[in-house]
N, C-alpha and C positions, 0 to 999 in steps of 0.2 A: 242450494239453493231449495226450499220447502212450498208445495205450491198451495194456496189454501184448497180451499169446497165451500160454497155458500152457506149462513146453519143450514139446518135441518126447517123447511117453513119459511125461509127467508124469499121474499120475491125476486125473480129474477132478476137482475139492469134489465134498464130499459132504457133506450139511447136515447139521449136528446136531439131537437134538433140544431145546426150545429150556428152558433152568434154571430150570423153573415153584421156588417155593414150597412148604413142603412144610406147608400149610394143608390137609387134613382132603378129602377129595372132595365129600365130601355137604356140608360148608363151602361149596364154590369154586363148588355144586352153586344152595343157598341165594341166592347174591351172583347170577348169572346170571338166573334168575328173581323177582331182583327188579328187575334193568336191565331183564329183558322189561315186566315190569309195568310199569316209571317209563315206557319207548316207548312202550305203550297207552296209556299215560291220560295221558302227554302230547300225541300225536296224538288224542285225543280229548280233548281241552281238559277234562280233568279234573281236580281237583286228587288228592291222596294225603296223609294224616297215617297214621300207626302208635301204634297202641295202644299206651303202657307202663303195667300189664304185658302184654303180646299175652294173653294169659286164653281160647286158639284160637280166635283170629281175625288175622293177620297184618298186612291193613293196610284203614284204611276208602277208597274212593274215592267222590270225591263233583263229582257232575256239575251243575253249573247256566246253568239255562236257562227264559228268562222265557214261556216254552210252556208249559211243566211245568205240569200242573193242581192237583198234592198239598200243592207250595211250590214257592218258584224258585231250590233248593236240593235234591239230591236223597241220599244216600250208598248203597254197598252197601259190605258189606263182605268181606272174600274171606280165604279159606285157603290157600295157595299149598303146594304139594304139586312134586316133578321126582321120576325117576323113571329110570334108565337099562335098568329091568326088561321095558322094552312098546317095539317095532318102531318107527322113524320111522313113518307112516302106515300105521299097523296099517287089517288088511283087518275089514273088515267091520262094522254099522251099529255098534262099542262096542267100546271096548276098561276090563277087567276093573283097578280100581282099589283098595287094600286100605289102609283106612282103622283108628285107634285108635278101639278102641268111646268115647273118649267124643270125641273130633274129629269125628266122626258124628252123638251129640251135640249136639252148641254147631251143624252147622254143618243137622241132621235137627225144626231147634224152626220148628212150622207156627207156632205165633200170632207174631209179631215184627212192632216197630215197624221195625227194619234189617232188608230181607232180605240174606242170604247165601251164594258162589256158593263152589264149589271149581273152585279152577285148575290143572290137574296138566299140568305139562312133559314132553316127553319129549327127553331127552337121547342124543346117542352115548355108546356105550360109551366112544372113543376122547375124552380130554380136549382129545388134538390135535385133533379134528372139529366142537368147538361153537361155533365162532368164523372168520372169514373174512374181514377186511378189503380193500376196494379201494377204490381211487379215486370210483368210483360208487357204493359199499354197502360197507355194512354189513351180515351174513348171522350170527342168531345159529340153532344148529340144535338142536336142532328147530324144534317151537312148540308153542302153553300150545294146552289144553283148557277147558271149563268146563260147570260141573253142576250146578241147584237143587238139591238135594240136600232141599229142606222134605221131612218126610212120613215120609220112609226111613228102613224098621224099618231097628235093629240084630239081628243076625242068629248073624253069631259072639260065640263067650265074651269073648274077648279082642278082637281082629276081622273087621271085616266085607268084603268084597268087595263094592263099587260098582261104576257100567257110567255109562261116562264117555262118551257119545254123541262117533264121529268129526266128523260136520256142525258138531260147534259148537266150530270153532276159536276162540279166541280171540284176537281181534281191536281197531286202535281199532273197525271199524265195527259189530261185535259189542257191544262196553262204549256203543256210542250206542244201540244199542237196546234195548238191555238197560235203562242208564238210561234211555230214552224209556220206556216197559212201567212202566218203575217213577214215572217222572215224574208217567205217566199213570193214578194208581192203581193197576196192575196188582203183576204177578210181573217178575222177570226169568228 
């Protein structure tokens, strides 16, 4: 097999942007955050179920272990959100995220049988920067953070700002820790 060289004086190859589908960016953001949740749950050994209709909660994540004190399988309800409005690696101990008050009321209930958490994914503004596949890894950019909003007050007329701790990166180890605390009878 012979490799051909460009002819002298020819312009170098310019890569065109891929022809992406016309799905709304927000729908694509939602799909990517669901993929992130699936990857984290798989690595943590958890199962996922999606309530229908969702009624303010997107996913139920369950974790089975004979070491749980309250039951051999515990569940946490998760509300997923994604934003391009917050930069990756936000400086400081938290970043602000605005929730509709109805969503906050659902997540802020403190007397619940099944605990709830909010998981927020920060995404680059350019879709071309969301994903990078290489032979040794698949990168989803940037990452998700989680917060337990139980007891959080509603302060705005229609929407309320909540603080999401930057130390609470949502990955498989964080999910295992959350489930261990819930399995011991505590909160996330």
